[in-house]
C-alpha positions as CSV (number, residue, x, y, z in Angstrom):
1,M,207.2,30.2,-61.4
2,A,204.5,29.6,-59.5
3,V,206.8,28.4,-56.5
4,R,208.3,32.2,-56.9
5,S,205.3,34.0,-57.1
6,F,204.0,32.0,-53.7
7,R,207.1,32.7,-51.8
8,R,207.3,36.5,-53.0
9,R,203.4,36.7,-51.7
10,K,204.2,34.9,-48.6
11,S,207.5,37.3,-47.8
12,V,205.8,39.8,-48.3
13,G,202.5,38.9,-46.1
14,T,205.5,37.7,-43.3
15,A,207.0,41.4,-43.7
16,A,203.2,43.4,-43.3
17,E,202.2,41.1,-40.4
18,N,206.3,41.7,-39.0
19,E,206.0,45.4,-39.3
20,L,202.2,45.7,-37.3
21,I,204.4,43.8,-34.4
22,H,206.7,46.5,-34.1
23,K,203.9,49.5,-34.2
24,F,202.1,47.6,-31.1
25,W,205.5,46.5,-28.9
26,E,206.6,50.6,-30.0
27,T,203.6,51.5,-28.3
28,N,205.2,50.5,-24.7
29,S,201.8,49.3,-23.9
30,W,200.6,46.7,-26.2
31,V,202.4,43.1,-26.9
32,C,201.7,41.1,-29.9
33,V,203.1,37.9,-31.6
34,R,202.6,36.8,-35.0
35,V,201.2,33.0,-35.2
36,A,203.2,30.6,-37.0
37,G,201.1,28.9,-39.9
38,S,198.2,30.8,-39.7
39,G,196.0,29.5,-42.3
40,S,197.6,26.7,-43.1
41,T,196.4,24.0,-39.9
42,K,193.4,22.5,-40.2
43,Y,192.6,25.0,-36.7
44,P,191.4,28.3,-36.7
45,S,193.9,30.5,-36.3
46,P,194.6,34.3,-37.1
47,D,197.6,36.1,-38.2
48,L,198.3,38.4,-35.0
49,L,197.8,38.0,-31.3
50,A,197.6,41.6,-29.6
51,S,196.7,42.6,-25.9
52,R,197.2,45.5,-23.3
53,G,195.8,43.5,-20.8
54,D,192.1,45.0,-20.7
55,K,191.8,44.6,-24.6
56,K,193.0,41.5,-26.5
57,I,193.0,41.7,-30.3
58,V,193.2,38.8,-32.9
59,M,193.5,39.5,-36.1
60,E,194.0,38.7,-40.1
61,V,196.5,41.0,-41.8
62,K,196.2,41.5,-45.7
63,I,198.5,43.4,-47.7
64,I,197.5,44.0,-51.5
65,S,197.7,46.1,-54.7
66,D,194.1,46.5,-55.5
67,V,191.1,49.0,-53.6
68,K,189.2,46.0,-52.8
69,K,189.8,42.7,-50.4
70,Y,187.4,39.9,-50.3
71,F,187.8,37.6,-47.6
72,T,185.7,34.0,-47.5
73,R,183.0,33.5,-45.4
74,Q,185.0,30.5,-43.5
75,E,188.1,32.7,-42.8
76,I,186.0,35.2,-41.0
77,R,183.9,33.0,-39.1
78,D,187.1,30.9,-38.2
79,L,188.6,34.2,-37.0
80,E,185.3,35.1,-35.2
81,Y,185.4,31.5,-33.8
82,F,189.2,31.9,-32.2
83,A,188.3,35.6,-31.0
84,Q,185.4,34.5,-28.9
85,K,187.2,31.3,-27.6
86,F,190.1,33.5,-26.5
87,S,187.8,36.7,-25.5
88,A,189.3,38.6,-28.1
89,E,188.1,41.1,-30.7
90,S,188.4,40.0,-34.3
91,W,190.1,42.7,-36.8
92,V,191.3,42.9,-40.3
93,G,194.0,45.0,-41.2
94,V,194.2,45.7,-44.6
95,K,197.5,47.8,-46.2
96,F,196.2,49.2,-49.8
97,L,198.1,50.4,-52.6
98,E,198.6,53.7,-51.3
99,N,200.8,52.5,-48.1
100,Q,198.5,53.3,-45.4
101,W,197.2,50.9,-42.7
102,Y,193.4,50.5,-42.2
103,F,191.8,48.2,-39.7
104,I,188.2,47.5,-39.2
105,P,186.1,45.1,-36.3
106,T,185.0,41.7,-38.7
107,S,181.6,43.0,-37.5
108,E,181.3,46.0,-40.0
109,L,182.6,44.1,-43.2
110,E,180.0,43.7,-45.9
111,L,178.5,40.3,-47.2
112,T,178.3,40.4,-50.7
113,K,175.7,38.0,-52.8
114,S,178.0,35.3,-53.4
115,E,178.4,34.9,-49.4
116,N,181.9,36.1,-49.0
117,Y,183.0,39.4,-47.6
118,V,184.2,42.6,-49.2
119,I,186.0,45.9,-47.9
120,T,186.9,48.4,-49.9
121,L,189.8,51.6,-49.6
122,I,186.7,53.5,-49.8
123,E,184.8,52.2,-47.4
124,M,188.0,51.9,-45.1
125,K,188.3,55.3,-45.4
126,R,184.9,56.0,-44.1
127,K,184.0,53.7,-41.3
128,G,187.7,52.0,-40.7
129,F,190.5,52.9,-37.6
130,S,193.9,54.2,-38.5
131,F,196.4,51.9,-36.0
132,E,196.2,54.7,-33.6
133,E,192.3,54.5,-33.5
134,M,192.3,50.9,-33.4
135,I,194.4,50.7,-30.1
136,E,192.8,53.7,-28.2
């Protein structure tokens, strides 16, 4: 049962990543690839790499059935480290229950008392970006 649940979560996450890849490519000015094995190697790696030449983004992508998403401190540090080495901006993209994507630079995530990061749907609506706004 646990294996089936893991596979389902993984396939949902992969589908979300693929959805964004298509959105980037459909702009005709952005290119985007999914990083195979992201989160499963000892090296920091994002879920997606996207570029339009003058702007590069590395991104962690989540799809959740809640109104709040937590990220570990290490997860965000790794993403920011990769972004710095890649000369890119580090972002997170979250698709909430309402089926809407929101994006935010990792520098805008709130650090909790337990030393993790959190973003809520309310905060994403307030200070996050739509896909169109992010790629401008």
